[in-house]
N, C-alpha and C positions, 0 to 999 in steps of 0.2 A: 776640708776633710781630705782623707788620704786617696780616696778613689772617686771617680765620678762614673754613674751609670750613663752611658751615651749610646743606648742600644738603637736609637732611631738615627743617630749620627754615624755611628759605625757601621750600622746594619748587622749586628751580632745579636743573636738572641739572649745571650748572657753576657753583655759588655761590662767589664770591670776594668776602667782604664786607670793604671797608676802612673804617677809622674815621679820621677827620680828626685826632683828636688824636695819632695814632701817625704821622703823616707828618712827617718832619723839614723844619725851616724852608728848608733848601737843596733839598729834594725827595727822592724816594724812587724807586727803579726796582724794578718789580716783574716778575719773569719766572716763569711757571708753566705747567705741562702738565696736560691732562686725563687722568684715569685711564682705564683700559679700560672700568669701569663707567659712568663719566661719558660716554664716546665712545658707548657702546652706547645709552643713554638719549636722547642727542642724534640718534642715527641715527634712532630712533623718532620722536621729536619733530618732526624736521626732513623726516621722509618720504623718505629717501635709502636706498640699498642698503647703504652701507657709509660708516663716519666713523671717521677715525684721525688720529693726530699733531696733536692739537689743542695750539696753543701761543698763549700771550697774553704779549707784551713790551710794558710801558707805562711811561712816565714820569710820576709824580705829582708835581705842584708845588703849593703853596699859592697861591691867588689871591685878592686883596683881603681878606685876614684871616679870611674866613668861607667861603670856597668852595676849589676844587680845579680844577687844570687837568690834564687827561688827554691824552696824546699817545702814540701808538705803533701797534702792529700786533697783529691776530688772525689765525691761520691754521691751516688744517686740511686734510686730504686727504679727499675724499669719493668715493663711488662712486654712480654713477646709471645707469639704463638709457637708451641712446640712443633717442630718439623715432622714428628712421628704420630703423636697422638691428636694434634690439633687443639690442645687444650691451651688456655691462657697460663703462662708460668711468669711469676715474679723473681726477680734476680736482684740482689744488691751488689752494685759494682763499686769497687774502690780502687782508685788507681793513684800510684804515688807520683809526685811532681819533683823533679830536680833537674834545673836548668838554670842557664845564664841569660841574662838580657844584655846586650851590648849595643853601642851605637855602630851603625853600619859601617863606618870606616874601620873599626876595630875588628868586626866580625869578617870582614873581607879576608884578611891576613889569616883567619883561621880555617878559611875554605880549603887550603891547600892540603891540611892535614885530614887525610881520609879515615884515619881511626877515631878522631875525636867527633862527638856529637856537635852538630852546628847549633850555635847559641841563636836565641830568638833576637829580632832587631828591635832596639828602642828608636822610635822616630820622634825627633825633636824631644828627647828625654821621657817619652810615654810609650806606654804599651798596653794592649788590651789583655790583661792576664785571665780574664773570664773566658775569652775565645781560645787561648792557648789550653785552658783547663778543659774545656768541652772537647777540643781536638784529642786530648790525651784520654779523656774518659771514654770516647768512641772507639778507642782501641780495644776496650775491655768488654764491648758488646759482641756476643757471639753471633756470627752470620747464619749459623745453623743451630738454633737453640733446641735443647732436648730436656724434657722433663726427667727428673732423677728416676732411674729404675726402668725407664722406657727404653726398648731397643727395637730395631728392625730385625726381623728373622726371615730368612728365606728358606722355604722348604721346597725341595726338588721333588716334582710329581713322577712317579714311575711311568715310564714310556710303554705303550704297547706296540706291537708290529704295525697295526694300522696308523698309529701317530706317527711313526717313523716314515712311512710311506706318504702321508700328508705333507710331512716336513721337506721330502725330497722335492726338490723344483723340477726333476726329470721324471717324476711319477706319471704326469700327464702325458709323456711320449710314449709310455708303455702301451697305451690303447690303440695307438696308431700302428697301422699294418704297413709293412713294406712289401711291395709288389714282388712276387716269386718269379724268378727266371726259370722258364721251362726248357 
């Protein structure tokens, strides 16, 4: 098969290891989904209330004989708590994937070019494409989720003269009397 699920061996929740020697010269299409156990583990890892419908659809094509070009999309439905209303909200996240997998000795030469995105590393001709996909998917998760149409509003109260006196840290000193010189 094209990929191996090595979650326990690789210690990744959504491990999908690809091997460069199993990729056809014309390219290979990979479509895979996450199991309930994988989604539950990712829910914990990513710190969300719910995680489901994980799907990875990518095209893998050979690139310059020793590397691979990956293009596609990773998507999932997540549940988070709205930071304003504290209600659970469901969001569909869809993140595009477009990167290269190169052997380490070739990737080091590209490290000097600050403008280029760093390629992912092939180790012994293999890479965990599932882990790379989850890292990209996590970028689409809002750190401050907000339900549509909900906003924080700030209403400034009118201050009375008494409120102003209370806020003045020196108001306490007004009551102290100073000795009068006769």
